[in-house]
N, C-alpha and C positions, 0 to 999 in steps of 0.2 A: 565756201561750205558753211562751216562754223556759223560766220556771221548768218547767213541764210537760214541754219536750222533755228538759234534763237530767235531770228525774227519771226520764225512760222512760230513756235513758243509761243512767244509773247503777244500772238495774235491770237493762239489758237487756230492757228492754221493751216491744215496738211494737203499733200498732194498725192496725187493716184493716180494710175493708169487701169486702162480698162484695153483688156488684149478681145478683142470678140472672137474671134475664130476661135481662139484655143478657152472661150470663159475666164481668161485668169484678170484677177485683180489683185494688184501690187498697192500697198500705198506705202508713204515715207513713215519715220517714227512716230513723228508729230501726231498724224494722221492715227496710227496704233494707238497713242497715249487718249485721242479724243476718242473713240471707240473702244476702249477700254481690251484692244484687243491684245491678249498676252503673245512676245516675238515668236511661240513656237505653232500659235494657231496656224493651221493653213487657211488661205484666202481663195475665194474662188468667186465668181460672179451669182453664184445660190447663195454664199457667205452674206455679200452684199445686200441682196434683197433681203433676206431674212432678219436684218436688223433695222431696216426701215418700219415702220410703225405700219398695225395691221389697218387703220384707215385710211394711209398715206400712199399703202403699195402701189394696189389697184393702177391709179391715178397718176400714180410716177412712171408706172409701167409704161401704160397706154401711150404717156409722153413720149418717151426714152424711145417708143418703139416707133410711134407715128410722127414726130414731129424731128426728133434727134437721127437716128438713122432711115426715116422713108426720107424726109425733106432737106438734112444735112444741117437743123438750125441747132444754135448754143444749147447746150444744157446750162439751164440758170433757173434754178427753182427752190426754194427754202420749204424744208420739211420735215417730220421728225422722226427720229431713230429711239432706239431702245440701246442702248451700252451694251458692249457682249458681259458676259456673268454678273452684276449687278442689277442690268435691266434699267436704270437710271434713265429717265425721258429727258433728251434733246431735242436742242433745235438746231439743223443746219443749213447753210447756205452752200448747194453745190454748186460749181462753177465750171464746165467742162467745153473743151474743144473736139470736134470729130476729125478724125484722120482720115485719110482717102488714099486706097492706090491708084496707080498709075493708071488704072480704067475706072476711077470713079469709085472702086468700091469701099466700103465702110473696114476698116483694120482695126484702128484703138482708140478711144478718147482720153486722154490728159486734160488735167484739172485738178482744181482744189476744193475741200472742201472746210469750213468753215463755223464752231459752235458759236450759234448765236442766240443762243439759251437767255442770259443777260435779257439780251436785247428784247426776248420775246417775252421772256417772263414780265419785262418790264412794261410794256403794251398791253399786254394782260389786262395788268392793276389799273393801269390807265383806264383801260377801258372801263374797267367793272365800276372805278370814281365815278366815270364822267355818268355809269347810268345811275347812279346813284345821283350824283348831281342832277341830272334829267328831270328822274322820274319820282323824287320823294316831294309828299306834299306842304314842306318845309320852304320857304323861301329864304333862300341862299345869294348874296351877291360877292364879289373876289373884287378886291380893295388893291391896287398897289401902292409903292411908296408914297406916293404923295395925295394918297387917300380920294384915289377917284376910283370907280367904278370902271370895270374891267369886264367884266363877265356877271351875269346874273340868268337866275335860271326861271321854267315858265312859270313853276309855282310864285315866286316876286311878281312877274307881271300879273296874273292872275290876282294877288289878294292886293296890288299897290294900285294896278290899274296902268304901268305904264309900261309900256314896250322894251324889249332887250336895246334896240338901238337909242330909245329916248336916255 
């Protein structure tokens, strides 16, 4: 258990259980730390939804109701949350599996939540850099270690007359 807790901390990966009938939300210590939830903070399904970013809450609830609960699909989503207390924006990846009783009625969901903020913010920075590369009026070429062109932007093609493929 200690090795598992250490691995969860290192991977910024916490676990959860949602008991559907009771509306209860249980989380591991690692997930409490990720979400900034004090140990004494009471948890419920409503509390969980309150942490989801306003823009992501409605589509996430629809997916939860329509796909996970109604169609018994795996809960597999990336979305934004606001940490409890300080309101810091985080990106998380939640992965959960619905558990059914003997009659096929959903009873609870068990899964993991991982903080993927660093990756998402790096992707955003890369996207912004690509937008500058693609839309600037300056010709840009990218060379590898062997001084071979590996990329050029549309402005370079317009200025030189060479296509990116050439």
